[in-house]
C-alpha positions as CSV (number, residue, x, y, z in Angstrom):
1,X,2.6,45.4,198.8
2,X,5.4,47.4,196.7
3,X,5.3,49.0,193.4
4,X,7.5,46.5,192.2
5,X,4.7,43.1,192.8
6,X,2.7,41.9,190.2
7,X,-1.2,41.8,191.6
8,X,-3.7,40.0,190.1
9,X,-7.1,41.6,190.0
10,X,-10.2,39.4,189.1
11,X,-13.6,39.0,189.4
12,X,-17.0,40.9,188.0
13,X,-19.6,43.5,189.0
14,X,-22.7,43.6,188.1
15,X,-25.3,47.3,187.5
16,X,-28.9,47.7,187.8
17,X,-28.0,49.5,184.1
18,X,-25.7,49.6,181.5
19,X,-26.0,53.4,182.1
20,X,-24.6,52.9,185.5
21,X,-22.2,50.3,184.4
22,X,-21.0,53.4,182.1
23,X,-20.9,55.8,185.1
24,X,-18.7,53.7,187.2
25,X,-15.7,53.3,184.2
26,X,-15.8,56.8,183.7
27,X,-16.0,57.3,187.4
28,X,-12.9,54.9,187.6
29,X,-10.8,56.6,184.3
30,X,-10.9,59.7,186.4
31,X,-9.5,58.3,189.5
32,X,-6.8,57.0,187.0
33,X,-6.8,60.1,185.3
34,X,-6.0,61.9,188.9
35,X,-2.7,59.7,189.8
36,X,-1.4,61.3,186.2
37,X,-0.7,58.4,184.7
38,X,-2.2,57.6,180.9
39,X,-0.3,54.2,180.4
40,X,-1.9,53.1,183.4
41,X,-5.3,53.8,182.6
42,X,-5.1,52.4,178.5
43,X,-4.0,49.3,180.3
44,X,-6.7,48.9,183.1
45,X,-9.7,49.7,181.0
46,X,-8.2,47.6,177.8
47,X,-8.7,44.6,180.9
48,X,-12.2,45.6,181.9
49,X,-14.8,44.0,179.6
50,X,-18.0,45.0,179.6
51,X,-21.3,42.2,178.6
52,X,-25.0,43.8,179.0
53,X,-24.4,45.1,182.5
54,X,-21.6,43.2,183.6
55,X,-18.1,44.4,183.8
56,X,-15.2,41.3,184.0
57,X,-12.3,42.4,186.0
58,X,-8.6,40.0,184.8
59,X,-6.4,42.5,185.6
60,X,-1.9,41.7,186.6
61,X,-0.5,45.1,187.2
62,X,2.4,46.7,189.4
63,X,0.0,49.7,190.2
64,X,0.3,50.9,194.0
65,X,-1.9,49.3,196.5
66,X,-3.4,53.2,197.3
67,X,-4.7,53.5,193.6
68,X,-5.9,50.2,192.6
69,X,-8.6,50.1,196.2
70,X,-9.0,54.2,194.9
71,X,-10.4,52.0,191.6
72,X,-12.0,49.6,192.2
73,X,-13.8,51.5,195.4
74,X,-15.2,53.5,192.9
75,X,-16.5,50.4,190.7
76,X,-17.9,49.0,193.4
77,X,-19.4,51.2,194.7
78,X,-22.6,51.3,192.6
79,X,-22.5,47.6,191.3
80,X,-25.3,46.0,193.0
81,X,-23.8,41.9,193.6
82,X,-20.5,41.1,192.8
83,X,-16.8,41.8,193.9
84,X,-13.0,41.7,193.4
85,X,-10.5,39.7,194.7
86,X,-6.6,40.6,194.6
87,X,-3.5,38.4,195.2
88,X,-0.3,38.0,194.8
89,X,0.8,34.6,194.0
90,X,-1.4,32.4,195.6
91,X,-2.1,34.8,198.5
92,X,-5.2,37.1,198.8
93,X,-4.1,40.7,199.8
94,X,-7.2,42.2,199.0
95,X,-11.3,42.1,198.7
96,X,-13.3,44.9,197.1
97,X,-17.2,43.8,197.5
98,X,-20.1,45.1,195.4
99,X,-22.1,48.5,197.0
100,X,-24.9,46.4,196.6
101,X,-24.1,44.2,199.5
102,X,-24.9,46.2,202.5
C-alpha cells in the first residue's frame, strides 16, 4: 500500500458511554495532530458519525497505513464492540477490532 492508494475504511464501534466515545475521538484527533496534517484531520473527522454511544466510520482516504493504524487502534482501544475494516478495491487489507474483544 502506498500513499497514492485510496483505502476505504468502514465499520462501527460502540462505547460504554458517550463520554468514552468523545474521549476516543479526542484521542484520535491528537494522533492525527501528531502527523501535522490538518487537512487530513478535518476530512477524517467529517467521516466519523456519532449517534448515542455508536461511532460509524465511512472514509476513503490516501493516508498512509501507519497513520491509519494509529488512529483506528486508538478508536478501538476504548470500544466495547465493533470493528473497522480497511479495503483496497475488493481486497481487505486490515481489520481493527474493538478493545472489548479480549
